[in-house]
N, C-alpha and C positions, 0 to 999 in steps of 0.2 A: 192104239198100242205102238204101231210102227212110228208115228210122229213122236210119241213120248220117248221112244228108244233113241231116235235121231237127236232130239233135243238134249237128252241125257249125255249122249256121246259128245255133242258139241261143248256142253258145259265141262265135261271131264277134260276135253282137249284144252279148253281155255285155262282151266285150273292148272293143268300140267305145264302149259306154256308160261303162265305167270310164275309158277314155282321154279321152273328152270331158269327164267330170266333173273329172278331175285337171287337165286343161288349163284348165278354167274357174275353178279355185280361185284366189282372189286371195291375194297374198302381200304383207303389210304389214310395215314395219320401225318399231320404236320406239327412239329414241335418247334416253336420259335425260340429265339435267344433272349428277347426282352420285349417289353411293351413300348414300342416306338413307331413312328410313321412308316419307317422302312419295312418292318415286318407286317404291319397292317396292310400295306400295299402289296406285299408278297402274297399274303393270304387271299386278297381279292383276285389276284391273277390266277392263283391255284384253284380257287373256287369256280371261277369262270371256265377254266379248262376242264375241271372235274364234271361240271354240269354238261358241258359239250360232249364229253366222252362217256357219260353215264357212270362215273365213279362216285362212290360215297366218300366224302372227305371229312375226317374228324380233326378238330383243332385242339391242341393241347392248351391248357391254361397258360396265359402269358406271364412269365416270371416278372416280378416287380423290380428285380435288379439283375445285373449281369453276373454270371458265375455258376460253376457246377453245383454249389450248395443250394442254389435256387432252382436250377433246371432239372437236375437228376431226379429228385422225388416226383416231380410232375411227369417226367418222362416215364418213369417206372410205372406210375399209376395208369398212364395212357396205354401202354402196351400190355398191362396186366389183364385187359379185357379179353385177350386171347383170340380175337377175331380180326386182326389187322393183317392185310396182305402186303403192305409196304410202308415203311417209315421214311420221311425226309425231314431232316432237322439241321439246325445251325449249332454245332458244338461250341460251347462257351469256353473251351480250353482245348489246346492241341493235344494235351496228354491225359488230363483227368477224365475226359469222356471216352477214352479208348476202351476201358474195361466194360462199362455199362453198355456201350453200343456193340461191342463184340459179343456180349452175352445175348443181346437182342438178335443180332445176326445169327448166332449159333442156335437160337430157338426156332429159326426158320423164317424170320421176317427180314427181307432184303432192306438195306439201308442206303439212302442217298444223303450226302452232306451238302447243304446249300448255304451259300454266303461265306461260311467258314469251313475249314477242313481239319483233319486229324494229322498228327505228325508233321511232315513237310509237304503234305498234299500230293505226293507222288504215289498213287495207288497201283502203279504198274510194277513196282519192285517188291521183292520179298521183304516183309516186315510184319509187325504185330498190328499194324493199322491199315493194311491194304484190302480189307474186306468190304468197304463200301463199294457199291456199284459205280459211283461217280461222285465227283465234286462239281456242282453246278453253281457258278458264281463269277464275280468280276475278276479280271486280271488286275489285282490290287497293286502289284509292283509297277506295272505299266501305268496305272492311274496315278500313282505317286510321282512317277517321272513326268507325266503330262502336267500335273499341277506345278512341279518345279519349273518346267519349261515356260508355262504361262506366266508365272511370277517373274521369271528372268526377263521375259519380254517387257512386262510392265515396269520393271526396275532398271531397264537398260543393262542388265547383266551384272549388277553390282549391288552390294548391301548386305546387312546382317538380317538373318531370318530365324524364326523360332517355331518349333513344332510342338503342338499340344496333342498328345496321344491319350489312349485310354487304358488298355490292359496289355501288359507285356507277354501274356501267354495266349493271346488270341491271334490266329493266323492272318485274318483280313487286315487288321490295323497295323500289325507288324510289317506286313508286306508293303503297305502304303508308306510306312516310315522308311523302309529300306529303299523303295523306289524313289522316294523324295530325296534321300541322301545321295543316291546315285545321280539323280538329275541335277542336284545342286553342285556336285563335284565337277560337272562339265564346265562350270563357269568359275574361273579362278578368282574373280573379284566378288563372289558371293560366299557367305560363310554361315553355316548353321551354328548358332551360338548357344542353343539349348534345346532340351527335350524334357517334357514332364508327362506324367501319367495321372489322369484324373479318376480312373476306375469308373468311368461312366457317370460321374457326378458333375452336373453342369456348374454348380456353385464352386466346386473345387477347381474346375477348369478356369473359371473367371478369376479366382484368387491367384492361381499359378501364372496366368498371363499378365495380371496386374503386377505381380512381382517381377516378371521378366521385363516389362516396360520400364520399371524403375531401375532395374539392374543394367539394362542396355538402352540408354537414352537415344541412341542412334538407330534403334531397331527399325527396319524397313518393311518387314512383312511377318505375318503369322499364318500358319496353316493348322487348322483344326481337322482331325482325321475322321470324325464321325459326328452324328447328330449332337451329342451332349458336349463333346469337346469344342465343336464348331460354334454352338450357341453361346457357350461360356466365353470363348475367345473373342467373338465379335462384341459381346456385351462389355467385356473389360476394356477393349479399345475405344468403343463408343463412350463408355463411362468416363474415360480419361480425356475425352475430346480430341482423340488423335486419328479419327477415321480418315481425315484428309491427308495425314502424314504417313500412316502405316497401312500397307496393303493387306487385305484379309482374304485368304483362300479357305474355302470350306468344302466338306464332303457331305453328300446327301441333300437332295433337293426337297426339303420339307417346305411347307407353305410359310412357316415362320422365317426361314432363311431366304426364301424367294422374295418375300415382302421387304426384308432388310436389304437385299440386293437392289430392289426397285428404289428404295430410299437413299441409295448410295452409301449405306453403312458397311457394306463389304463389296468385294471386287470380283470374285468368281466362285462358282459352285460346281463341283463335279457330281453329276447325277448318275447313279447306277440304274439298273433295269430290274427292280425287285419283282414287279408283276410278271415280267417275262421269266425270271428265275423260277417263280412258283409254278407257272404254267408248264415250263420245261420239265420240272420234276414229275408232274402228273403225266405229261405226254410220254416221257421216256419210261416211266414206270409201267404204263399200259403196254407200250411196245415190248418191254422186257417180259412181262408176265403173260401177255396174250399172244405175242408173235415170237417169243423167245429171241428177241433182238438183243444184240450186244450193245450196251450203252458205252459211249466214249468215256474214258476214265476222267476226262476233264472237259467241261462245257462252259465256255466263257462268253456270256452276252457282252455287248459293248457298253459304252457310256456316253454321256453328253455333257459338254461344258457350257454352263450358263455364264454370261457376262452381262454387264450393264447395257451392252449394245444389242444383245439378242433376247433378253429376258421377256420382252413383250411380244416377240414374234409368235404368230398363231401356231406354227408347226412345233415350237418349243414347249408348248403347254402340256403335251402328252407325257413329258418326262418329270413333271412335278408329282411328288408323292401325295396321294390323296387318301 
């Protein structure tokens, strides 16, 4: 009878321990901006960190196109579960996502914006969009300046350049454009002759760059600011047989763009750190909820610039989106 009582006590303690452990497990949700290699890589980084820290990670359905009309319904369905401890997401508009994310925040779910931000991204000042815990993502303005500087070196500081952008209400790509403009302005013999927006449609980007090549026969370089604009841009230049005459700078180190760089069909790629961004969202979320740590209002991982000279270096391979 005594042994039975001891065994029963041990079983009860084990059940109690398991119940307490399960109850203590945090549940985070990640809502990406669109289905592309950048966000797939971010998800992998977040999953690895979540597994390491014992966090359950829910992934929202990947929107088939960029924009609030695609993202918001999925986002609302994700948080409607009612059991999420923290949300990190890439807002597909600086303004249109404010009401829905504010509602989620007000319901008791802390929010981190990753890759893109709300408003002007300054969550330290009084505003209707300063409620996110943090913005975790690239310093896109600086990245745009870096791309401009790299092209200036390749072009000896002179020539006409064209920028293929995506969405004029998205923080990340607009900061890249502003940084690129600022960088080009440093060189008096370089001129930005045009900017177009493809709305994340690769075929539109190709068509717009083809038109720019015809309009500006002396065009020296093209910069595509994200996966879709970059792939459309380089395809237009290659299709025109001008890859040896027109320098091509792109953003986001997808395997497709890396292979094009190896073939000599483009000249440089700025790689972000999407896996690190995802991991940082999980890591800081755990620190905030379990340790009551104050998250920095802005966390900016670095970036890496691929060129034809370093694309095959072993240490560079970690920066390719997989």
